[in-house]
Every structure is written in structure tokens, then in C-alpha cells.
Legacy VTK file of the C-alpha trace (Angstrom):
# vtk DataFile Version 3.0
C-alpha trace
ASCII
DATASET POLYDATA
POINTS 426 float
29.653 106.079 49.129
27.530 103.635 51.062
28.198 100.571 53.177
30.870 99.354 50.803
33.334 101.593 52.616
32.864 99.984 56.011
36.373 100.197 57.515
36.108 96.640 58.827
36.557 95.538 55.230
39.916 97.241 54.925
43.020 95.103 55.031
43.592 94.681 58.739
47.228 95.218 59.745
48.021 91.539 60.205
45.687 91.169 63.155
47.227 88.017 64.506
48.717 87.207 67.886
52.447 87.301 68.148
54.135 84.180 66.899
55.324 81.901 69.681
58.646 80.144 69.546
59.419 77.842 72.434
63.178 77.704 72.204
65.771 76.880 74.839
64.142 79.473 77.011
62.938 78.168 80.349
66.320 76.783 81.317
68.649 79.730 80.910
66.573 82.583 79.584
63.163 83.793 78.645
62.738 84.814 75.020
59.711 86.997 74.455
58.766 85.818 70.975
58.887 88.540 68.387
56.067 89.773 66.279
57.004 90.514 62.664
59.791 93.131 62.407
59.951 93.611 66.155
63.110 93.540 68.219
63.496 90.398 70.244
64.172 90.946 73.893
66.341 88.367 75.553
65.976 88.217 79.311
68.682 86.084 80.806
67.553 84.466 84.028
69.070 82.052 86.499
66.870 79.035 86.098
66.557 77.356 89.416
67.158 80.566 91.338
64.154 82.167 89.657
62.057 79.032 89.942
62.800 78.486 93.582
62.466 81.962 94.946
65.673 83.752 94.031
64.146 86.205 91.572
65.844 89.226 93.107
69.259 87.624 92.829
68.589 86.511 89.285
67.464 89.996 88.370
70.626 91.449 89.853
73.002 89.019 88.196
71.413 87.995 84.935
68.545 90.204 83.819
70.523 91.681 80.931
68.554 92.763 77.898
70.109 91.849 74.587
68.499 93.474 71.573
68.828 91.363 68.468
67.067 90.870 65.155
67.729 87.173 64.844
67.485 84.262 67.233
70.585 84.010 69.421
72.990 81.240 68.538
73.076 78.047 70.538
76.580 78.982 71.629
75.188 82.149 73.194
72.553 80.102 75.003
74.988 77.533 76.344
77.298 80.282 77.471
74.463 81.525 79.651
73.977 78.019 81.046
77.285 78.406 82.878
76.102 81.681 84.372
72.776 80.173 85.380
74.553 77.242 86.971
76.719 79.616 89.004
73.622 81.403 90.263
72.024 78.053 91.004
74.997 77.124 93.144
74.613 80.334 95.149
70.897 80.045 95.720
68.428 77.420 96.919
70.472 74.416 95.872
73.305 75.720 98.003
71.369 73.925 100.730
73.315 70.698 100.479
70.573 68.571 102.026
68.168 69.518 99.257
70.779 69.010 96.576
71.876 65.642 97.913
68.303 64.411 98.123
67.710 65.372 94.522
71.042 63.864 93.464
70.142 60.516 94.993
66.837 60.491 93.139
68.230 61.361 89.704
67.367 58.606 87.209
69.978 56.362 85.653
68.707 55.270 82.259
71.441 54.165 79.877
69.011 54.241 76.940
68.791 58.009 77.329
72.418 58.180 76.190
71.514 56.883 72.764
71.273 59.405 69.956
68.007 61.308 69.799
69.318 64.131 67.653
70.583 64.136 64.075
74.075 65.526 64.486
76.812 66.557 62.109
80.523 66.582 62.749
82.144 67.518 65.051
79.073 67.277 67.291
78.597 63.573 66.641
82.208 62.831 67.604
82.053 64.918 70.774
78.893 63.178 71.962
80.189 59.709 71.051
83.498 60.313 72.818
81.647 61.641 75.840
79.609 58.453 76.018
82.743 56.266 75.700
84.523 58.194 78.449
81.450 57.934 80.670
81.356 54.158 80.240
85.081 54.062 81.037
84.288 55.983 84.242
86.460 58.892 83.185
83.837 61.304 84.371
85.688 64.621 84.258
86.872 63.926 80.715
83.331 62.897 79.733
81.927 66.170 81.047
84.526 68.107 79.075
83.561 66.290 75.862
79.862 66.822 76.393
80.516 70.483 77.086
82.358 70.781 73.777
79.221 69.561 72.010
76.868 71.726 74.026
78.926 74.835 73.392
78.142 74.328 69.700
74.506 73.244 70.029
72.385 73.387 73.155
69.563 71.117 72.046
71.270 67.717 72.440
69.322 65.748 75.071
71.727 62.806 75.183
74.649 65.157 75.899
72.850 66.767 78.835
71.892 63.325 80.154
75.442 62.003 79.892
76.715 65.153 81.558
74.224 64.610 84.379
75.356 60.997 84.927
79.023 62.007 85.042
78.331 64.838 87.478
76.222 62.521 89.615
79.076 60.007 89.754
81.413 62.780 90.894
78.932 63.920 93.558
78.407 67.283 91.863
74.863 67.569 93.091
73.998 71.094 91.967
75.501 70.675 88.529
73.872 67.277 88.009
70.428 68.573 88.927
70.927 71.475 86.555
71.924 69.114 83.716
68.844 66.984 84.265
66.631 70.031 83.973
68.449 70.977 80.782
67.868 67.410 79.526
64.120 67.858 79.959
64.215 71.210 78.158
66.324 69.889 75.289
64.019 66.886 74.924
61.048 69.214 74.565
62.802 71.271 71.918
63.709 68.267 69.754
60.129 66.986 70.006
60.539 64.182 72.562
57.604 65.529 74.512
56.905 62.433 76.632
60.466 62.512 77.953
60.264 66.247 78.561
56.995 65.931 80.448
58.408 63.137 82.602
61.417 65.294 83.438
59.385 68.319 84.456
57.063 66.129 86.538
60.097 64.568 88.233
61.056 68.012 89.517
57.513 68.962 90.477
57.020 65.721 92.427
59.951 66.728 94.604
59.623 70.505 94.505
56.038 71.468 93.613
56.975 75.156 93.932
59.574 74.955 91.145
58.289 77.616 88.728
60.536 76.733 85.780
59.471 73.081 85.808
55.814 74.075 86.063
56.222 76.437 83.112
58.062 73.792 81.100
55.325 71.269 81.835
52.637 73.726 80.748
54.358 74.491 77.458
54.946 70.792 76.831
51.289 69.964 77.378
50.329 72.636 74.884
52.810 71.265 72.357
51.300 67.804 72.915
47.953 69.140 71.753
46.280 69.101 75.157
45.152 72.707 75.673
42.804 71.921 78.556
45.585 70.299 80.584
47.974 73.074 79.544
45.589 75.752 80.831
45.270 73.972 84.172
49.040 73.722 84.344
49.524 77.401 83.464
47.111 78.315 86.274
49.210 76.284 88.717
52.385 77.891 87.346
50.980 81.356 87.995
49.989 80.355 91.526
53.620 79.463 92.222
54.859 82.911 91.213
52.227 85.411 90.071
54.955 88.054 89.767
56.742 86.263 86.929
55.327 87.699 83.684
56.002 84.554 81.657
53.161 82.582 83.214
50.669 85.278 82.232
52.285 85.640 78.806
52.148 81.988 77.790
48.693 81.498 79.311
47.456 84.479 77.303
49.092 83.148 74.148
47.250 79.844 74.466
43.931 81.522 75.205
44.383 83.785 72.185
45.084 80.783 69.961
41.908 79.197 71.330
40.122 82.488 70.484
39.152 82.944 74.119
39.928 86.631 73.776
38.262 87.766 76.985
40.463 85.619 79.187
43.469 86.248 76.956
42.973 89.979 77.508
42.918 89.425 81.264
46.165 87.444 81.142
47.864 89.973 78.893
46.733 92.800 81.151
48.626 91.149 83.998
51.614 90.666 81.700
51.613 94.356 80.816
51.316 95.283 84.491
54.408 93.211 85.289
56.357 94.165 82.150
55.083 97.616 81.133
58.086 98.252 78.876
57.706 95.008 76.923
56.757 95.683 73.281
55.482 92.129 72.935
53.187 92.491 75.948
51.689 95.708 74.581
51.368 94.226 71.097
49.622 91.085 72.336
47.248 92.909 74.656
46.356 95.361 71.897
45.659 92.490 69.532
43.077 90.779 71.715
41.469 94.102 72.621
40.923 94.659 68.892
39.313 91.230 68.670
36.980 92.317 71.464
36.230 95.632 69.648
37.683 97.579 72.565
39.298 100.065 70.253
40.004 102.870 72.707
41.884 100.547 75.049
43.737 98.952 72.132
44.711 102.378 70.865
46.317 103.199 74.216
48.478 100.082 73.931
49.694 100.938 70.438
50.357 104.578 71.327
52.626 103.329 74.103
54.131 100.762 71.756
54.977 103.495 69.252
56.787 105.372 72.020
58.896 102.285 72.713
59.409 101.501 69.016
59.621 104.954 67.396
61.229 103.622 64.200
58.692 100.860 63.521
55.803 101.064 61.058
53.455 98.502 62.606
52.448 100.439 65.734
51.606 103.415 63.530
49.621 101.249 61.119
47.628 99.669 63.896
46.840 103.044 65.375
45.645 104.179 61.944
43.425 101.134 61.535
41.877 101.579 64.994
41.275 105.281 64.374
39.360 104.336 61.239
37.088 102.122 63.321
36.536 105.056 65.685
35.747 107.436 62.827
38.712 109.672 63.660
39.821 110.038 60.057
42.166 113.033 60.290
44.135 111.352 63.039
44.163 108.144 61.009
45.764 109.979 58.073
48.552 111.202 60.361
49.228 107.691 61.657
49.207 106.160 58.176
51.583 108.887 56.994
53.959 107.862 59.767
53.609 104.185 58.829
54.315 104.978 55.167
57.377 106.997 56.143
58.778 103.939 57.914
57.579 101.351 55.369
56.415 102.706 52.000
56.312 99.198 50.517
53.245 98.035 52.432
50.040 98.323 50.405
47.780 98.274 53.477
49.234 101.593 54.655
48.346 103.321 51.380
44.932 101.672 51.355
44.123 102.775 54.903
45.233 106.319 54.219
43.218 106.382 50.995
40.116 105.236 52.828
40.521 107.923 55.520
40.986 110.628 52.876
37.878 109.411 51.066
35.892 109.828 54.269
37.204 113.397 54.423
35.995 113.949 50.828
39.570 114.411 49.601
38.950 112.241 46.562
41.929 113.266 44.431
44.454 112.521 47.163
42.571 109.378 48.150
42.812 108.170 44.539
46.575 108.723 44.512
46.986 106.598 47.626
44.696 103.847 46.396
46.485 103.761 43.053
49.728 103.210 44.937
48.045 100.464 46.966
47.036 98.493 43.857
50.499 98.957 42.374
52.013 97.384 45.477
49.362 94.674 45.767
47.480 94.206 42.492
45.781 91.072 43.880
43.768 93.023 46.470
40.206 93.322 45.168
39.139 95.696 47.938
41.759 98.299 46.985
40.529 98.160 43.379
36.972 98.556 44.675
37.900 101.637 46.710
39.784 103.049 43.749
36.706 102.613 41.550
34.648 104.482 44.139
37.056 107.430 44.017
37.052 107.526 40.219
33.267 107.495 40.254
33.210 110.400 42.699
35.539 112.325 40.381
33.343 111.615 37.346
35.926 109.385 35.667
33.444 106.638 34.933
35.359 104.710 32.242
38.384 104.396 34.501
36.054 103.385 37.335
34.639 100.606 35.131
38.168 99.363 34.431
38.900 99.173 38.152
35.645 97.295 38.701
36.623 94.839 35.951
39.775 94.117 37.955
37.585 93.478 40.979
35.455 91.001 39.006
38.542 89.205 37.665
40.060 88.858 41.102
36.831 87.602 42.627
36.449 85.025 39.856
39.967 83.827 40.572
39.105 83.557 44.273
35.982 81.519 43.498
37.947 79.199 41.211
40.666 78.837 43.828
38.134 77.884 46.506
36.546 75.437 44.081
39.916 73.848 43.323
40.640 73.581 47.035
37.303 71.866 47.575
37.974 69.319 44.846
41.440 68.602 46.208
39.928 67.806 49.604
37.177 65.614 48.214
LINES 1 427
426 0 1 2 3 4 5 6 7 8 9 10 11 12 13 14 15 16 17 18 19 20 21 22 23 24 25 26 27 28 29 30 31 32 33 34 35 36 37 38 39 40 41 42 43 44 45 46 47 48 49 50 51 52 53 54 55 56 57 58 59 60 61 62 63 64 65 66 67 68 69 70 71 72 73 74 75 76 77 78 79 80 81 82 83 84 85 86 87 88 89 90 91 92 93 94 95 96 97 98 99 100 101 102 103 104 105 106 107 108 109 110 111 112 113 114 115 116 117 118 119 120 121 122 123 124 125 126 127 128 129 130 131 132 133 134 135 136 137 138 139 140 141 142 143 144 145 146 147 148 149 150 151 152 153 154 155 156 157 158 159 160 161 162 163 164 165 166 167 168 169 170 171 172 173 174 175 176 177 178 179 180 181 182 183 184 185 186 187 188 189 190 191 192 193 194 195 196 197 198 199 200 201 202 203 204 205 206 207 208 209 210 211 212 213 214 215 216 217 218 219 220 221 222 223 224 225 226 227 228 229 230 231 232 233 234 235 236 237 238 239 240 241 242 243 244 245 246 247 248 249 250 251 252 253 254 255 256 257 258 259 260 261 262 263 264 265 266 267 268 269 270 271 272 273 274 275 276 277 278 279 280 281 282 283 284 285 286 287 288 289 290 291 292 293 294 295 296 297 298 299 300 301 302 303 304 305 306 307 308 309 310 311 312 313 314 315 316 317 318 319 320 321 322 323 324 325 326 327 328 329 330 331 332 333 334 335 336 337 338 339 340 341 342 343 344 345 346 347 348 349 350 351 352 353 354 355 356 357 358 359 360 361 362 363 364 365 366 367 368 369 370 371 372 373 374 375 376 377 378 379 380 381 382 383 384 385 386 387 388 389 390 391 392 393 394 395 396 397 398 399 400 401 402 403 404 405 406 407 408 409 410 411 412 413 414 415 416 417 418 419 420 421 422 423 424 425
């Protein structure tokens, strides 16, 4: 059947790094971003206790895994802020000298109270009333109003800032420092990256070993489009706490996006070592190993991933694809069968199985699978091409010609599409 059946030309199973979503994570939790159809793992962590050396306590009190299909609500996140603040009060900032020093240094910028976020009712009213109460020096009432807003939506920088000023006025040093960190995080989320960066650097100037601020700074620099500075910052973050998997994770993510797969693989390997049960760590490491053509090592990652996610199709599909590259066609058929059992709607699974069967000279069965592939995705020229090959092998030449005509039509459409794109850019 010739070089046309090189498995590299098969539809790869979405060989992309995991998507990265920098939500309200560094302050009260760490969200390992999900890959398509994967369960999100929410690791609730005490922010300043983790950042300033209290990892064991944070693990004991807050490292609760919440399995969910959708992003947690802001109310869930703010609810955890209270827990994180309680841990903060019990840990490093319980040293009143440190807390008081930080309290005295907290900025007092009235412009930061002005609206940065488009709010709907009742959020707008809560924030406005909080600001009025703050100006009237009714600090406890102001905090209560700001908390009402933040219970509904965490990403309101001006609410966190007003909360910080009220707590500072009341001498609530630990709570005020916490609110200022939350202000920096919220600013980053709403896209006020300069303010976020200034906030993280404020913490690092006073506590250069503050892991959470270093991580927040690194992520902010990446979001600002400065990957070189972000990589330097991630390296410093990892130096602060090489046992926290998030530094290795986010550093690896950036390197993968820069297509520096060798160094990404090294970072992800450390992530896997620190979080061996993390599906996202295994997925990401496997991805870059595929990019480096290290198929045996990648296969090990996806075998383990399938053990952790026994009801998911993607780990099975990726194993099938890798086994094709290794020429282990019978095993590939088994993996693709498993993927099809979990997700029969995905054309790539039928295509991969059809290719493996063709290599085993099982042309009739291969044709059945490839026919199903083109039914599910009639725009895939390569599936039509493979189908034509099978028909030719079975002596059904007229049907093979019809499949090849579909290939020609689709390729003409692709050429026209590229031409149109070129003209639109001219």
C-alpha cells in the first residue's frame, strides 16, 4: 500500500497541550486546567501558608479534591477565601511583628476604589455602598458590604482594595494583607496586568520567599506577552519551593507553548514526580514526549492515565495512535476499540482502527471502519484516501475511484480556502 499509509498522516488525537486557564487560583486554590473532557481537579490551598512555608498545614486543612465538570462558581471560590484567611491567621502571619510591618506598608490609593469591573445589580450597589461606608469611616459595615459583593463574584479588584483599606483602618493586619493579595489576583484576572504585577512585586520586595506572589508574577508576565521574563520568574518561583508542583506545571506549559518541548518535558517530568496521580500532569508530559517522538515513554504516561480515567476515551485513543507509530498494530486495534466503546462519535477513532486493520491485511473490516470514519467526518480527505486504498485492495475499483474523487474535491476546496485566506490578508 506504499508510503501513503504512513501513520504520521493519520488524524492525530488532538495533539495539543492542555488548555490553560488562569482563574482565581493562586489566592485560594490551584486549578489544574482541564484538557478536553477531563475532570478538573480543584486543590484548595491556604494561600499565604503555602507560600510562606506552611505547606504541611495547608495540606492538612485544605487539600480537598473536588471533582467537577465545570468551573467552580465564584461563590465557591470566595467561600474558600475565608478558609484560607483562617489558615493564614494561624501560620506565618501569626507573627504579629511581620504582619504589622506589612500593614504599615500597605498602599493607600483612593483611585483604586474606582470601578474597574463592569458589574450588574446587586453587585454594583454592594460595591458602591461599601465605598460610601468606607469614606464615612464605618469600616466594619464597609467590610460587610464588600463581602456581600465578593460572595457573589470574586473578581472585583475595587472590592478587595476597599476591604483592605477598611481592615487596615481597624488594625486587622492579617486580613488586610490577605485582601491586598486578593486585589492583585483579581486585577490580573480582569486584565489589569500592570496593577497585578505591581501588587505581586510589592509582596516580593518585602518577602522574596513568598511562593504565591512569585507564581502570580510569573503568570502575569506571561499574560503580558513577555515569555522571557516569565521564564526567569518561573525559575525563581521554583527555587522558592521546588516541592510545589504548580511551578513546574506552569513553567512546562509556557515552554510547550513556545515549542521548547525538551525543556517542557523536563518540567513536566518534575510535575509528574510531585503529583503522580494528576491526570493533567500525565497528559501534558505525554503530549510533549509525543512531540519529541519518544513514543515508548509517552505510552507509559497514557497507560497510567487510562488507569486513572478508566471511563475516558482520550487516553485509549492516544495509546492507539502511539502504538501505530511503533508498528504494534494488534495492540492499537484493542486500544481503538476501547476508545470507540467510550466515544463512538469520534471519526479519528474509526480511522485509526481502520488503518491498523489495513496493516494487518484485514481489508474488509478496515473498510467498514473507514466507511464509518467518513460518515462521521466527510470533510477528512485522508479517511477517504484510506478508504480508496481498501477498496482497491478488495478489487472494487469503481468504488475506489469514487472515494478518490471525494479526495480531489476536498483538496480543491482546501486550496481555494487557502487562496481566499491569502487574498483576505493582502
